Kinemage of the C-alpha trace (Angstrom):
@kinemage 1
@onewidth
@group {chain A} dominant
@subgroup {mainchain}
@vectorlist {calphas} color= white
{ca met a 1} P -33.534 26.964 -32.826
{ca ala a 2} L -34.781 28.538 -29.506
{ca ala a 3} L -34.980 25.109 -27.828
{ca thr a 4} L -31.389 24.283 -29.482
{ca arg a 5} L -29.789 27.544 -27.730
{ca lys a 6} L -32.028 27.009 -24.252
{ca leu a 7} L -30.183 23.768 -24.164
{ca gln a 8} L -26.632 25.059 -25.130
{ca gly a 9} L -27.105 27.429 -22.617
{ca glu a 10} L -27.916 24.664 -20.114
{ca ile a 11} L -24.813 22.793 -21.104
{ca asp a 12} L -22.610 26.026 -20.864
{ca arg a 13} L -23.969 26.434 -17.217
{ca cys a 14} L -23.452 23.011 -16.329
{ca leu a 15} L -19.757 22.870 -17.447
{ca lys a 16} L -18.888 26.098 -15.989
{ca lys a 17} L -19.753 24.516 -12.452
{ca val a 18} L -17.906 21.670 -13.342
{ca ala a 19} L -14.999 23.975 -14.131
{ca glu a 20} L -15.565 26.095 -10.601
{ca gly a 21} L -15.684 22.454 -8.846
{ca val a 22} L -12.414 21.222 -10.076
{ca glu a 23} L -10.902 24.453 -9.055
{ca thr a 24} L -12.195 24.344 -6.060
{ca phe a 25} L -11.033 20.886 -5.269
{ca glu a 26} L -7.809 21.446 -6.720
{ca asp a 27} L -7.229 24.090 -4.395
{ca ile a 28} L -8.458 21.911 -1.364
{ca trp a 29} L -6.282 19.202 -2.417
{ca lys a 30} L -3.009 21.941 -2.439
{ca lys a 31} L -3.711 22.825 0.849
{ca val a 32} L -4.082 19.242 2.050
{ca his a 33} L -1.089 17.906 0.341
{ca asn a 34} L 1.160 21.012 1.652
{ca ala a 35} L -0.132 20.130 5.005
{ca thr a 36} L 0.085 16.512 5.018
{ca asn a 37} L 3.839 16.928 3.566
{ca ser a 38} L 4.841 19.640 6.361
{ca asn a 39} L 3.789 17.173 8.692
{ca gln a 40} L 5.127 13.945 7.393
{ca lys a 41} L 8.505 15.696 7.336
{ca lys a 42} L 8.018 16.684 11.000
{ca leu a 43} L 7.252 13.129 11.880
{ca gln a 44} L 10.446 11.488 10.053
{ca arg a 45} L 12.768 13.990 12.309
{ca leu a 46} L 10.729 12.565 15.314
{ca arg a 47} L 11.263 8.880 14.225
{ca asp a 48} L 14.921 9.346 13.453
{ca gln a 49} L 15.195 10.568 16.924
{ca ile a 50} L 13.187 7.721 17.894
{ca lys a 51} L 15.680 5.230 16.070
{ca ser a 52} L 18.828 6.929 17.539
{ca trp a 53} L 17.570 6.174 21.166
{ca ile a 54} L 16.280 2.671 20.344
{ca ala a 55} L 20.043 2.204 19.135
{ca ser a 56} L 21.606 3.111 22.021
{ca gly a 57} L 22.269 1.363 24.974
{ca glu a 58} L 21.989 3.521 27.436
{ca ile a 59} L 18.330 3.133 27.516
{ca lys a 60} L 16.701 -0.143 29.328
{ca asp a 61} L 13.400 -0.261 28.603
{ca lys a 62} L 12.515 0.648 24.769
{ca ser a 63} L 9.088 -0.525 24.726
{ca gln a 64} L 7.567 2.844 24.687
{ca leu a 65} L 9.744 3.999 21.938
{ca leu a 66} L 9.292 1.006 19.727
{ca asp a 67} L 5.391 1.521 20.247
{ca asn a 68} L 5.922 5.108 19.247
{ca arg a 69} L 8.275 4.353 16.036
{ca arg a 70} L 5.742 1.919 14.838
{ca leu a 71} L 2.690 4.679 15.753
{ca ile a 72} L 4.757 6.981 13.089
{ca glu a 73} L 5.515 4.664 10.953
{ca thr a 74} L 2.092 3.164 10.532
{ca gln a 75} L 0.602 6.925 9.860
{ca met a 76} L 3.587 7.409 7.228
{ca glu a 77} L 2.041 4.395 5.311
{ca arg a 78} L -1.081 5.663 5.291
{ca phe a 79} L -0.304 8.752 3.493
{ca lys a 80} L 1.491 6.939 1.264
{ca ile a 81} L -1.220 4.904 0.090
{ca val a 82} L -3.187 8.222 -0.183
{ca glu a 83} L -0.692 9.856 -2.225
{ca arg a 84} L -0.398 6.830 -4.585
{ca glu a 85} L -3.978 6.617 -4.674
{ca thr a 86} L -4.504 10.523 -5.763
{ca lys a 87} L -1.060 11.294 -7.639
{ca thr a 88} L -2.867 11.026 -11.066
{ca lys a 89} L -5.369 13.630 -9.682
{ca ala a 90} L -8.316 11.784 -10.877
{ca tyr a 91} L -10.765 14.618 -10.485
{ca ser a 92} L -8.674 17.295 -12.539
{ca lys a 93} L -9.230 18.556 -15.598
{ca glu a 94} L -6.446 16.563 -17.196
{ca gly a 95} L -7.468 13.440 -15.349
{ca leu a 96} L -10.888 13.602 -16.602
{ca gly a 97} L -10.074 14.259 -20.293
{ca ala a 98} L -7.396 11.066 -19.599
{ca ala a 99} L -10.575 8.556 -18.252
{ca gln a 100} L -12.261 9.609 -21.310
{ca lys a 101} L -9.602 8.449 -23.427
{ca thr a 102} L -8.293 5.234 -21.664
{ca asp a 103} L -9.638 1.937 -23.376
{ca pro a 104} L -11.423 -0.674 -21.021
{ca ala a 105} L -8.580 -2.980 -21.325
{ca gln a 106} L -6.354 -0.360 -20.055
{ca arg a 107} L -8.119 0.693 -17.142
{ca lys a 108} L -8.526 -2.730 -16.542
{ca lys a 109} L -5.071 -3.004 -16.368
{ca asp a 110} L -4.666 0.436 -14.457
{ca glu a 111} L -7.131 -1.028 -11.719
{ca ala a 112} L -5.053 -4.300 -11.365
{ca arg a 113} L -1.906 -2.595 -10.885
{ca thr a 114} L -3.539 -0.183 -8.335
{ca trp a 115} L -4.671 -3.116 -6.127
{ca leu a 116} L -1.359 -4.802 -6.203
{ca thr a 117} L 0.299 -1.907 -5.346
{ca ser a 118} L -1.982 -1.665 -2.368
{ca ser a 119} L -1.975 -5.155 -1.265
{ca ile a 120} L 2.200 -4.836 -1.434
{ca ser a 121} L 1.793 -1.755 0.834
{ca ser a 122} L -0.501 -3.703 3.115
{ca leu a 123} L 1.737 -6.568 3.558
{ca gln a 124} L 4.893 -4.274 3.934
{ca leu a 125} L 2.804 -2.505 6.795
{ca gln a 126} L 2.392 -5.690 8.445
{ca ile a 127} L 6.020 -6.430 8.152
{ca asp a 128} L 7.090 -3.253 9.652
{ca gln a 129} L 4.725 -4.154 12.606
{ca tyr a 130} L 6.220 -7.771 13.102
{ca glu a 131} L 9.731 -6.570 12.923
{ca ser a 132} L 8.725 -3.929 15.502
{ca glu a 133} L 7.278 -6.484 17.698
{ca ile a 134} L 10.375 -8.754 17.146
{ca glu a 135} L 12.532 -5.837 17.933
{ca ser a 136} L 10.651 -4.941 21.344
{ca leu a 137} L 10.906 -8.710 22.202
{ca leu a 138} L 14.401 -8.530 21.764
{ca ala a 139} L 14.972 -5.168 23.704
{ca ala a 140} L 12.525 -6.517 26.580
{ca lys a 141} L 15.007 -9.904 27.398
{ca lys a 142} L 17.097 -9.882 30.106
{ca lys a 143} L 20.136 -12.897 29.744
{ca arg a 144} L 17.606 -14.773 27.511
{ca leu a 145} L 14.153 -15.112 25.983
{ca asp a 146} L 11.831 -17.159 28.326
{ca arg a 147} L 9.792 -20.095 26.777
{ca asp a 148} L 6.392 -18.214 25.764
{ca lys a 149} L 8.412 -14.898 24.626
{ca gln a 150} L 10.465 -17.435 22.645
{ca asp a 151} L 7.755 -18.947 21.186
{ca arg a 152} L 6.010 -15.648 20.324
{ca met a 153} L 9.249 -14.479 18.605
{ca asp a 154} L 9.198 -17.636 16.705
{ca glu a 155} L 5.715 -16.627 15.587
{ca phe a 156} L 6.511 -13.427 14.539
{ca arg a 157} L 9.153 -14.818 12.507
{ca ala a 158} L 7.208 -17.298 10.679
{ca lys a 159} L 4.380 -14.429 10.022
{ca leu a 160} L 7.431 -12.195 8.550
{ca asp a 161} L 8.725 -14.643 6.285
{ca arg a 162} L 5.341 -15.411 5.071
{ca asn a 163} L 4.802 -11.766 4.320
{ca lys a 164} L 7.796 -11.354 2.505
{ca phe a 165} L 7.083 -14.404 0.535
{ca his a 166} L 3.962 -12.885 -0.362
{ca val a 167} L 5.326 -9.194 -1.410
{ca met a 168} L 7.996 -11.188 -3.638
{ca lys a 169} L 5.431 -12.975 -5.465
{ca leu a 170} L 3.129 -9.862 -5.720
{ca glu a 171} L 6.219 -7.478 -6.871
{ca thr a 172} L 7.121 -10.296 -9.741
{ca val a 173} L 3.061 -10.031 -10.955
{ca leu a 174} L 3.535 -6.595 -10.934
{ca arg a 175} L 6.268 -6.660 -13.344
{ca leu a 176} L 4.665 -8.886 -15.467
{ca leu a 177} L 1.305 -7.134 -15.498
{ca asp a 178} L 3.507 -3.930 -16.499
{ca asn a 179} L 5.418 -5.610 -19.333
{ca asp a 180} L 2.035 -7.295 -20.603
{ca gly a 181} L 3.777 -10.435 -19.272
{ca val a 182} L -0.090 -11.252 -17.511
{ca glu a 183} L -3.250 -10.428 -18.157
{ca ala a 184} L -5.715 -8.318 -15.756
{ca glu a 185} L -8.025 -11.223 -15.740
{ca gln a 186} L -5.149 -13.450 -14.007
{ca val a 187} L -4.276 -10.699 -11.393
{ca asn a 188} L -8.170 -10.787 -10.096
{ca lys a 189} L -7.917 -14.406 -10.219
{ca ile a 190} L -5.812 -14.301 -6.677
{ca lys a 191} L -7.763 -11.130 -5.479
{ca asp a 192} L -9.924 -12.842 -3.043
{ca asp a 193} L -7.366 -15.311 -1.561
{ca val a 194} L -4.952 -12.463 -1.237
{ca glu a 195} L -7.039 -9.910 0.503
{ca tyr a 196} L -8.108 -12.973 2.688
{ca tyr a 197} L -4.527 -13.768 3.783
{ca ile a 198} L -4.167 -9.704 4.313
{ca glu a 199} L -7.024 -9.584 6.529
{ca ser a 200} L -7.023 -12.706 8.265
{ca ser a 201} L -3.438 -14.280 8.568
{ca gln a 202} L -3.115 -13.076 11.914
{ca glu a 203} L -6.069 -15.288 12.958
{ca pro a 204} L -5.107 -18.438 15.226
{ca asn a 205} L -7.234 -20.543 12.849
{ca phe a 206} L -6.124 -19.671 9.805
{ca glu a 207} L -5.479 -21.501 6.773
{ca glu a 208} L -3.565 -20.485 3.802
{ca asn a 209} L -4.344 -21.391 0.086
{ca glu a 210} L -1.139 -23.041 -0.756
{ca phe a 211} L -2.041 -22.934 -4.610
{ca leu a 212} L -2.716 -18.901 -4.540
{ca tyr a 213} L -0.186 -18.124 -7.203
{ca asp a 214} L -1.073 -21.098 -9.608
{ca asp a 215} L -3.428 -19.245 -11.996
{ca ile a 216} L -0.643 -16.868 -12.603
{ca ile a 217} L 0.930 -18.446 -15.816
{ca gly a 218} L 4.519 -17.535 -16.444
{ca leu a 219} L 5.183 -16.667 -12.915
{ca asp a 220} L 7.722 -19.461 -12.140
{ca asp a 221} L 9.520 -19.115 -15.088
{ca val a 222} L 9.951 -15.462 -14.241
{ca glu a 223} L 11.426 -16.070 -10.709
{ca leu a 224} L 13.953 -18.704 -12.083
{ca ser a 225} L 15.055 -16.145 -14.650
{ca gly a 226} L 15.243 -13.350 -12.149
{ca thr a 227} L 13.731 -10.681 -14.476
{ca gly a 228} L 10.090 -9.623 -15.147
{ca glu a 229} L 11.495 -8.377 -18.613
């Protein structure tokens, strides 16, 4: 009996420390979250001002404005990724309880969904960068683009179109996953190639896997029907 009471006492002390740690974490998170939201709104206002100047015909050289708009959008995209990853508050009491109740299949599905969402965000960030580069080239032109700038413009447009293609594919896969039209294991099969594309597609000797999405059964049918239901 004495040994049992001693063990129970240790358990109670441990659980108390867990509760205190969670409370401290939640307090820190709220402070960070509130501070980040305030700063994000400030950056949004500054971005809107910069966008109005970019649209103005009175300013000749807009490269500095475009660079700063791109800088703001990069930081805002990073905030979105952090916010999305912490939205469930995995370290809160509710989050810990939910994790214990989640079955392995659901966990795999959640992990696949998180990866898809993160990959789409990374591709979208590259799209924003390509669009900014194109705008910068257009803003720098006089009467017409020289050959070098035109080649760069064509290169950025090709990369832009390719990224949009992958975003469309991954968004369709995400809808299939949400509607149980595809298994997490199938999503995991494309993981390495998608990550390789995101990390290396801007390299000069990059070669893309043209059959990347062939393992996703039913993907073509969904695209033809235009629905993920």
